[in-house]
Structures are given as structure tokens and as C-alpha cells.
KELORO-816712 format. One record per residue (C-alpha): residue number from 1; residue in one letter; x, y, z. Coordinates in Angstrom, 3 decimals, decimal comma. Layout:
<sites>
+------+------+----------+----------+----------+
: resi : resn :     east :    north :       up :
+------+------+----------+----------+----------+
:  NUM :    a :        X :        Y :        Z :
...
+------+------+----------+----------+----------+
</sites>
This chain:
<sites>
+------+------+----------+----------+----------+
: resi : resn :     east :    north :       up :
+------+------+----------+----------+----------+
:    1 :    m :    0,128 :    0,483 :   -0,195 :
:    2 :    n :    1,657 :    3,145 :   -0,846 :
:    3 :    k :    2,034 :    6,273 :    1,160 :
:    4 :    k :   -1,130 :    8,550 :   -0,299 :
:    5 :    n :   -3,454 :    5,315 :    0,423 :
:    6 :    l :   -2,643 :    5,403 :    3,363 :
:    7 :    i :   -2,772 :    8,514 :    4,418 :
:    8 :    g :   -6,576 :    8,285 :    2,865 :
:    9 :    k :   -7,603 :    5,177 :    5,009 :
:   10 :    v :   -6,402 :    7,166 :    7,824 :
:   11 :    l :   -8,627 :   10,094 :    7,471 :
:   12 :    f :  -11,445 :    8,165 :    6,637 :
:   13 :    v :  -11,000 :    6,350 :    9,703 :
:   14 :    a :  -11,129 :    9,520 :   12,004 :
:   15 :    l :  -14,132 :   11,239 :   10,163 :
:   16 :    w :  -15,797 :    8,118 :   10,724 :
:   17 :    g :  -15,008 :    8,321 :   14,424 :
:   18 :    v :  -15,963 :   11,637 :   14,294 :
:   19 :    i :  -19,146 :   11,160 :   12,489 :
:   20 :    c :  -19,848 :    8,352 :   15,268 :
:   21 :    l :  -19,185 :   10,370 :   18,106 :
:   22 :    n :  -22,151 :   13,094 :   17,116 :
:   23 :    a :  -24,569 :   10,464 :   16,554 :
:   24 :    y :  -24,478 :    9,170 :   19,661 :
:   25 :    a :  -24,311 :   12,628 :   21,604 :
:   26 :    q :  -27,159 :   13,175 :   19,689 :
:   27 :    e :  -29,028 :   10,020 :   20,373 :
:   28 :    k :  -28,342 :   10,132 :   24,268 :
:   29 :    e :  -30,533 :   11,283 :   26,667 :
:   30 :    y :  -30,105 :   13,823 :   29,582 :
:   31 :    p :  -32,158 :   14,374 :   32,904 :
:   32 :    q :  -35,002 :   17,123 :   31,884 :
:   33 :    q :  -35,669 :   20,172 :   34,399 :
:   34 :    e :  -37,820 :   19,054 :   36,961 :
:   35 :    r :  -41,134 :   21,012 :   36,802 :
:   36 :    m :  -42,103 :   23,730 :   39,013 :
:   37 :    k :  -44,526 :   23,131 :   41,353 :
:   38 :    p :  -46,657 :   25,685 :   43,503 :
:   39 :    g :  -44,807 :   24,945 :   47,018 :
:   40 :    m :  -41,304 :   25,554 :   45,798 :
:   41 :    s :  -41,601 :   29,332 :   45,584 :
:   42 :    e :  -44,235 :   29,528 :   48,703 :
:   43 :    y :  -43,043 :   30,310 :   52,259 :
:   44 :    w :  -45,061 :   29,974 :   55,673 :
:   45 :    t :  -43,298 :   31,769 :   58,209 :
:   46 :    p :  -43,011 :   34,394 :   59,694 :
:   47 :    q :  -47,156 :   35,156 :   59,751 :
:   48 :    p :  -47,654 :   38,956 :   59,576 :
:   49 :    s :  -49,428 :   39,807 :   63,089 :
:   50 :    i :  -53,056 :   40,754 :   62,897 :
:   51 :    v :  -54,256 :   43,701 :   63,391 :
:   52 :    t :  -57,705 :   44,404 :   64,116 :
:   53 :    p :  -58,877 :   47,632 :   61,760 :
:   54 :    g :  -60,629 :   50,256 :   63,493 :
:   55 :    a :  -64,505 :   50,538 :   63,119 :
:   56 :    c :  -66,901 :   53,697 :   61,863 :
:   57 :    q :  -68,315 :   55,700 :   64,656 :
:   58 :    g :  -70,262 :   57,996 :   62,318 :
:   59 :    d :  -69,660 :   61,531 :   61,188 :
:   60 :    g :  -67,203 :   59,681 :   59,381 :
:   61 :    l :  -65,214 :   58,856 :   61,982 :
:   62 :    v :  -63,154 :   55,686 :   62,056 :
:   63 :    s :  -61,809 :   54,712 :   65,683 :
:   64 :    p :  -57,584 :   53,720 :   65,530 :
:   65 :    p :  -56,595 :   50,304 :   64,472 :
:   66 :    s :  -55,492 :   47,973 :   67,372 :
:   67 :    d :  -51,580 :   48,807 :   67,247 :
:   68 :    a :  -51,733 :   52,692 :   66,858 :
:   69 :    i :  -50,283 :   54,799 :   69,093 :
:   70 :    i :  -52,686 :   57,559 :   69,905 :
:   71 :    l :  -51,872 :   60,672 :   69,523 :
:   72 :    f :  -55,068 :   62,679 :   70,277 :
:   73 :    d :  -58,203 :   60,785 :   71,423 :
:   74 :    g :  -60,587 :   63,491 :   72,108 :
:   75 :    t :  -59,842 :   64,035 :   75,860 :
:   76 :    d :  -56,414 :   65,667 :   76,147 :
:   77 :    l :  -53,387 :   66,557 :   74,444 :
:   78 :    s :  -51,107 :   64,571 :   76,493 :
:   79 :    a :  -49,245 :   63,329 :   73,696 :
:   80 :    w :  -48,233 :   66,709 :   72,979 :
:   81 :    e :  -45,763 :   69,703 :   73,711 :
:   82 :    s :  -45,492 :   73,471 :   72,881 :
:   83 :    a :  -42,927 :   73,696 :   70,151 :
:   84 :    r :  -41,264 :   76,821 :   71,215 :
:   85 :    k :  -37,474 :   76,665 :   72,731 :
:   86 :    e :  -38,739 :   76,725 :   76,546 :
:   87 :    g :  -41,326 :   73,803 :   76,111 :
:   88 :    g :  -44,046 :   73,512 :   78,253 :
:   89 :    p :  -47,659 :   71,925 :   77,931 :
:   90 :    a :  -49,475 :   71,938 :   74,511 :
:   91 :    r :  -51,997 :   74,996 :   74,913 :
:   92 :    w :  -54,627 :   74,780 :   72,310 :
:   93 :    t :  -58,244 :   74,355 :   73,248 :
:   94 :    i :  -60,081 :   71,337 :   73,668 :
:   95 :    a :  -63,966 :   70,859 :   73,033 :
:   96 :    d :  -66,407 :   68,235 :   71,711 :
:   97 :    g :  -63,981 :   65,930 :   71,435 :
:   98 :    i :  -61,268 :   68,292 :   69,241 :
:   99 :    f :  -58,910 :   70,765 :   69,431 :
:  100 :    t :  -58,076 :   73,928 :   67,535 :
:  101 :    v :  -55,173 :   75,771 :   66,953 :
:  102 :    d :  -53,995 :   78,767 :   69,649 :
:  103 :    k :  -52,073 :   81,564 :   67,263 :
:  104 :    k :  -50,855 :   82,812 :   70,459 :
:  105 :    a :  -49,819 :   79,572 :   72,275 :
:  106 :    g :  -47,582 :   78,638 :   68,978 :
:  107 :    d :  -46,853 :   74,904 :   66,835 :
:  108 :    i :  -47,326 :   72,323 :   69,233 :
:  109 :    q :  -44,769 :   68,963 :   69,236 :
:  110 :    t :  -45,675 :   65,055 :   69,956 :
:  111 :    k :  -43,400 :   64,435 :   72,992 :
:  112 :    q :  -42,559 :   60,807 :   71,123 :
:  113 :    k :  -40,216 :   61,225 :   68,124 :
:  114 :    f :  -40,619 :   59,117 :   65,418 :
:  115 :    e :  -38,934 :   57,898 :   62,144 :
:  116 :    s :  -40,754 :   55,857 :   58,939 :
:  117 :    y :  -44,674 :   55,634 :   60,165 :
:  118 :    q :  -48,262 :   56,013 :   58,680 :
:  119 :    l :  -50,038 :   58,626 :   60,126 :
:  120 :    h :  -53,845 :   59,130 :   60,571 :
:  121 :    l :  -55,156 :   62,862 :   60,765 :
:  122 :    e :  -58,589 :   64,653 :   60,599 :
:  123 :    w :  -58,836 :   68,438 :   60,054 :
:  124 :    r :  -61,460 :   71,052 :   59,838 :
:  125 :    i :  -61,687 :   74,461 :   57,954 :
:  126 :    p :  -64,358 :   76,436 :   60,558 :
:  127 :    e :  -67,674 :   77,343 :   58,399 :
:  128 :    n :  -67,293 :   80,863 :   58,831 :
:  129 :    i :  -63,640 :   80,906 :   57,009 :
:  130 :    t :  -62,779 :   84,174 :   55,829 :
:  131 :    g :  -59,641 :   85,689 :   53,902 :
:  132 :    t :  -57,347 :   84,444 :   50,085 :
:  133 :    s :  -54,578 :   82,234 :   49,003 :
:  134 :    q :  -52,256 :   81,708 :   51,866 :
:  135 :    g :  -54,479 :   83,718 :   54,522 :
:  136 :    r :  -57,147 :   81,033 :   54,427 :
:  137 :    g :  -57,172 :   78,078 :   56,921 :
:  138 :    n :  -53,115 :   77,912 :   56,890 :
:  139 :    s :  -51,813 :   75,042 :   59,167 :
:  140 :    g :  -49,400 :   72,319 :   58,132 :
:  141 :    i :  -47,788 :   68,884 :   59,500 :
:  142 :    f :  -44,180 :   68,401 :   59,639 :
:  143 :    m :  -42,459 :   65,228 :   59,651 :
:  144 :    q :  -39,498 :   64,883 :   61,603 :
:  145 :    g :  -39,915 :   68,339 :   62,362 :
:  146 :    k :  -38,491 :   69,140 :   59,072 :
:  147 :    y :  -40,695 :   68,623 :   56,510 :
:  148 :    e :  -44,177 :   69,962 :   55,907 :
:  149 :    i :  -47,022 :   68,800 :   54,143 :
:  150 :    q :  -49,372 :   71,757 :   53,563 :
:  151 :    i :  -52,642 :   72,400 :   55,094 :
:  152 :    l :  -54,927 :   75,177 :   53,622 :
:  153 :    d :  -58,281 :   75,970 :   52,818 :
:  154 :    c :  -58,202 :   75,335 :   49,024 :
:  155 :    y :  -61,960 :   74,655 :   48,919 :
:  156 :    n :  -62,603 :   77,956 :   46,170 :
:  157 :    n :  -59,256 :   79,804 :   47,176 :
:  158 :    e :  -56,505 :   79,684 :   44,618 :
:  159 :    t :  -52,692 :   79,877 :   45,974 :
:  160 :    y :  -49,304 :   79,279 :   44,609 :
:  161 :    v :  -49,574 :   75,434 :   43,498 :
:  162 :    n :  -46,571 :   74,492 :   45,826 :
:  163 :    g :  -48,100 :   75,758 :   48,739 :
:  164 :    q :  -51,541 :   73,820 :   48,450 :
:  165 :    t :  -53,321 :   71,370 :   50,772 :
:  166 :    g :  -51,269 :   68,454 :   50,085 :
:  167 :    s :  -48,076 :   70,115 :   48,654 :
:  168 :    v :  -44,860 :   68,911 :   50,350 :
:  169 :    y :  -44,270 :   72,571 :   51,005 :
:  170 :    n :  -42,506 :   74,822 :   48,407 :
:  171 :    q :  -41,585 :   71,760 :   46,883 :
:  172 :    t :  -43,561 :   69,650 :   45,271 :
:  173 :    p :  -47,883 :   70,481 :   44,102 :
:  174 :    p :  -50,701 :   67,831 :   44,828 :
:  175 :    l :  -51,856 :   65,830 :   42,055 :
:  176 :    v :  -55,206 :   66,846 :   42,924 :
:  177 :    n :  -57,325 :   69,119 :   44,518 :
:  178 :    a :  -59,797 :   67,180 :   47,363 :
:  179 :    m :  -61,241 :   69,497 :   49,570 :
:  180 :    r :  -64,160 :   69,619 :   51,166 :
:  181 :    k :  -66,093 :   72,544 :   51,757 :
:  182 :    p :  -65,551 :   74,886 :   54,964 :
:  183 :    g :  -67,504 :   73,080 :   57,945 :
:  184 :    e :  -66,740 :   69,350 :   56,729 :
:  185 :    w :  -64,206 :   67,466 :   58,127 :
:  186 :    n :  -60,925 :   66,253 :   55,655 :
:  187 :    v :  -59,078 :   63,337 :   56,300 :
:  188 :    y :  -55,387 :   62,880 :   55,631 :
:  189 :    d :  -53,397 :   59,590 :   55,734 :
:  190 :    i :  -50,232 :   59,540 :   55,281 :
:  191 :    i :  -47,082 :   56,716 :   54,687 :
:  192 :    y :  -43,591 :   58,739 :   55,282 :
:  193 :    a :  -40,586 :   56,664 :   55,130 :
:  194 :    a :  -37,496 :   58,769 :   57,090 :
:  195 :    p :  -34,073 :   59,671 :   55,109 :
:  196 :    v :  -30,754 :   57,529 :   55,624 :
:  197 :    f :  -27,668 :   59,877 :   55,309 :
:  198 :    t :  -23,976 :   59,344 :   54,251 :
:  199 :    a :  -21,433 :   59,895 :   56,533 :
:  200 :    d :  -20,607 :   62,963 :   54,944 :
:  201 :    g :  -24,379 :   64,280 :   55,444 :
:  202 :    a :  -26,046 :   63,824 :   52,100 :
:  203 :    y :  -29,075 :   61,700 :   51,138 :
:  204 :    r :  -27,989 :   58,149 :   50,715 :
:  205 :    y :  -32,091 :   57,313 :   50,274 :
:  206 :    p :  -34,089 :   61,154 :   50,720 :
:  207 :    p :  -37,090 :   61,102 :   52,739 :
:  208 :    t :  -40,516 :   59,897 :   50,654 :
:  209 :    v :  -43,803 :   60,484 :   51,551 :
:  210 :    t :  -47,330 :   59,552 :   50,449 :
:  211 :    v :  -50,003 :   61,475 :   50,791 :
:  212 :    i :  -54,258 :   60,433 :   50,672 :
:  213 :    h :  -55,992 :   63,324 :   50,974 :
:  214 :    n :  -60,315 :   62,135 :   51,403 :
:  215 :    g :  -59,010 :   58,875 :   50,654 :
:  216 :    i :  -57,411 :   60,493 :   47,219 :
:  217 :    v :  -53,838 :   60,561 :   46,668 :
:  218 :    l :  -52,320 :   63,641 :   46,130 :
:  219 :    q :  -48,235 :   62,468 :   46,912 :
:  220 :    n :  -47,332 :   59,522 :   45,619 :
:  221 :    h :  -44,244 :   58,318 :   46,966 :
:  222 :    t :  -42,639 :   61,587 :   46,715 :
:  223 :    a :  -38,906 :   62,237 :   47,206 :
:  224 :    i :  -38,682 :   65,290 :   49,309 :
:  225 :    l :  -35,661 :   67,120 :   48,564 :
:  226 :    g :  -34,933 :   69,000 :   51,890 :
:  227 :    t :  -36,348 :   70,977 :   54,544 :
:  228 :    t :  -39,053 :   73,201 :   53,372 :
:  229 :    e :  -38,180 :   76,725 :   53,957 :
:  230 :    y :  -40,228 :   79,408 :   53,681 :
:  231 :    i :  -37,853 :   81,608 :   51,642 :
:  232 :    g :  -35,501 :   79,665 :   49,851 :
:  233 :    f :  -34,622 :   76,620 :   48,620 :
:  234 :    p :  -34,242 :   72,986 :   50,323 :
:  235 :    q :  -31,825 :   72,613 :   52,997 :
:  236 :    i :  -30,193 :   68,870 :   53,692 :
:  237 :    q :  -29,275 :   68,389 :   57,497 :
:  238 :    p :  -28,693 :   65,385 :   58,793 :
:  239 :    h :  -31,032 :   63,811 :   62,140 :
:  240 :    g :  -32,172 :   61,561 :   63,847 :
:  241 :    a :  -35,971 :   60,260 :   64,804 :
:  242 :    g :  -38,020 :   63,445 :   65,379 :
:  243 :    p :  -41,302 :   65,015 :   66,304 :
:  244 :    i :  -44,234 :   65,362 :   64,431 :
:  245 :    v :  -45,359 :   68,977 :   64,252 :
:  246 :    l :  -48,679 :   70,967 :   63,950 :
:  247 :    q :  -48,006 :   74,367 :   62,897 :
:  248 :    s :  -50,035 :   77,920 :   64,412 :
:  249 :    h :  -49,442 :   79,809 :   61,379 :
:  250 :    g :  -49,641 :   83,613 :   61,536 :
:  251 :    d :  -52,677 :   84,418 :   58,978 :
:  252 :    p :  -55,301 :   86,357 :   60,108 :
:  253 :    s :  -57,965 :   83,940 :   59,516 :
:  254 :    e :  -60,180 :   81,852 :   61,991 :
:  255 :    p :  -58,138 :   78,755 :   63,403 :
:  256 :    i :  -58,712 :   75,354 :   61,688 :
:  257 :    s :  -59,225 :   72,013 :   63,916 :
:  258 :    f :  -58,089 :   68,958 :   64,602 :
:  259 :    r :  -59,470 :   65,292 :   65,995 :
:  260 :    n :  -58,837 :   61,711 :   65,921 :
:  261 :    i :  -54,781 :   61,438 :   65,434 :
:  262 :    w :  -53,173 :   57,920 :   65,345 :
:  263 :    i :  -49,683 :   56,610 :   64,347 :
:  264 :    r :  -48,219 :   53,327 :   63,026 :
:  265 :    e :  -44,767 :   53,240 :   63,264 :
:  266 :    l :  -43,118 :   51,516 :   60,405 :
+------+------+----------+----------+----------+
</sites>
């Protein structure tokens, strides 16, 4: 056998071996991936704690849920104090299960300090309210003492939009105007997430807020840019837990009232 024929036979045998190996690999059966079953993605523990929701009590009033911290139940302001530097008791007026702003007494704040929470608060513009724009039923709620959600009578009363009811004051306007007319109770449900700061004092995560007014979303997980300044732009001020502050605004209109305030820490 000459050399050329020998090389041909060797190549033929090698090629035939490759073809046989490929055929074997194609015919060989491997285990199939197991089919998913419902239980593979289900887990049962830990079970959420049970919270009993509040019950309707008439006049739109709903009692607090079972795990709430009561900030005002219609009897006293023992959960509150003056926000003035000298401190002292909260001196706003209580009557018939509600309390009313005393503009001479200044702002009040919770004695307890909070971080992230769900806050329920009901407020009423007096039926005989007078004034226009920011001079009509003005108040506010400050989360951690620094970030204000505006309270104002915006029923047939226009003002700058980032100062309207439900705005993150001087920053973000509300999505809609959901005011009830003066003399009727308004309801705020606020979900607030406290900020997280970096070592150099910047926001790692800014504070965020969702505001539901009379069952209607006004702020939807809105990022708060910093402190809500009356004059100027937001400032980032590193802080820890802080009080909820209710504002005694200096506008000349008749003072507003509050009732049924409670909070759930998150």
C-alpha cells in the first residue's frame, strides 16, 4: 500500500469516528429540568401579626387600629407639648372631642419622636372662614420636625400650587385638589419614610411621602428634596428621629381644628 492510500484510510477512519461520536451525543438522553410546583415558591413563616382595623363610629369618624399609638382621642393633649424653645404643655383649646389651634400659643409637637410611619389625622376648616390664598385656614404637618405637608383651605381658593393643600410645602404640588367645603372634616393618611444619610451628611435615601386626602392620592411616594423652607430652597440637614409638629400659622383667618390623630410606626 502506498503512502497516499495509507493517509486516505487514516483520514477516513478519523472522520468516521467523529461522525459516530456526534451521532452518539445526539442520541444520548439527559435528565430534563424538573417542573415547577406551587410549593416551590411559597413560604409560610413568619406569619404577619394580626391588626384589628378601626370601626366606623359615625360622622365619618373611624377608630384607630389595634396597634396604633394614639396622639389624640378627643380628651387631652398629653401626647403633645409646646414646640417653643422653652417647652411646656400644649396649650391649644379642647372642646367636644376636638382641639383648635391657639395662634398665640405657637406650634405644638409630639413628645415622642418618630422615624418612618403611617399617620392618620383629621382636620376641619371653620365654616365661617375668611381670607384668600395663604391667608385662609393655613396650618401644616411637619414630619420629623423638618418636612411640611401643607394644610390650607383650597376650596374655591387659589394659591401658588406648591403651597396648596397636600403639597410638600414649597417643593411639590399635589396631584389634585380634593378639598371638602369649610365646616366639613378632611382626612389625611400619610405614609412617610425617613431619610438615610451618608457619612458626609448627604442623602443616601431621601425622605419620601405618600399623602391620601379624603381617599384621593395627592402625593405618590414623592421624594422630599430637603427641609421645606418658607424662603429659599431645600436644605439637607442630617438628623435622627423627630417629632410631628402641627403649625400655628400667623395668618389672620379663623383657626382650624383637629381630631382623631394616630400613628403606626413602620
